[in-house]
N, C-alpha and C positions, 0 to 999 in steps of 0.2 A: 920119896914122894910122900907128902903130908897133906891131909885134908885141910881145906881152908875155904873161907867164904870167897866166892868168885865175883859175886855182884850183890848189891843191896845190903840191907833192906832199902828199897826205893819204890816210890809210887809209879804206877803204870798209867801212861797217857792213853787217850782214845785214838791214837794214830800209831802205826807200826814204827817202833824205834829200837835201835840196837841196845841191848841190855848187857851184853858181854861179848868181847872179842878176844879170841885166843891170841896171846902174844906170839910174835915171830919166833921161830926156833923152839916152840913149846907144843906139846900135845896135852889137851885137857880131857879129864874124865868127869862129867857131871854126874853126881851121885844123888843129889836131893834138890828138888825144886819145891819151894814153899810159897804159897800165895794166900794172903789173908784178906778177908772182906769184913771190915769193921762197920760197914754201913747198915742201914735198916732195910735195904733192898737188895735183891739178887743182881749180880753183875756178871757179864760174860767175859771170858778170858781166852785169848788166842796167843799161841807161841809157836815159833818156827825156827828151824835150823837153816840159816841163810836168809836171804831176802824173803819177805812174806809172800807166800803163794799157796794155793790149795794143796799142792803136792809136797810141800816142805813142812807142813804143820804137825806139831806134836799134840797141840790142843786146838780145836777149831770151834770157837764160840762156846766153850765149855762153861756151863752155868755154875757159879759159885753162890750159894744161898747167903742171905743176910746173916752176918755174924759167924760165918763158917770159914774153914780153911781147906786148902788143897795141899796135901803132902804127897808128892810123887817121888818115890825112891826108884832110881834107875842106874844104868851103867851106859852112859851116852858118851862115846869117844868122839872128840872134835880135833881136827887137824889145825895146825898153825894158821892163823888169820880167819878161821871160820867164825861166824857170829851166831848169836841167839837174838831173835827179835821177839817183841811182845807188844800187845795192846789190849785194851779193855773196852767193854761196851760203854762205860761211863768214865769220864776223865778223872784221874787222880783219886780214885777210891781204893783200888786194890794195891796191896804192898807185896812186892816180889823179892825173894831172896834165893840165890843160887849157890849151892855148895858143891865142892868137888876137889879134884886134885889137878896139879899142873906138874909136868915133868919135861925136862930138856930132851930134845930129840937130836 
């Protein structure tokens, strides 16, 4: 198992969209989520495991200040075909990168 970039860097839209899908036959471990706001204003960030809903959110309208970054180091185990979805309060401002490991199961 080797660390790798699972998704991004890519801009985050203002509608819930899948940013990463665990391939079939694989287990993924998300270890780092990086979100960058290079704009002059604060932007909210929402991310969920599975389809977006209040009960699946890792971040729920989390405010990222102008020029700031969010670095979330974690150990989030995802089964084959599980997804991560994300959206922002403002379209195409935030940049999201997801790093972790994938292993065959």
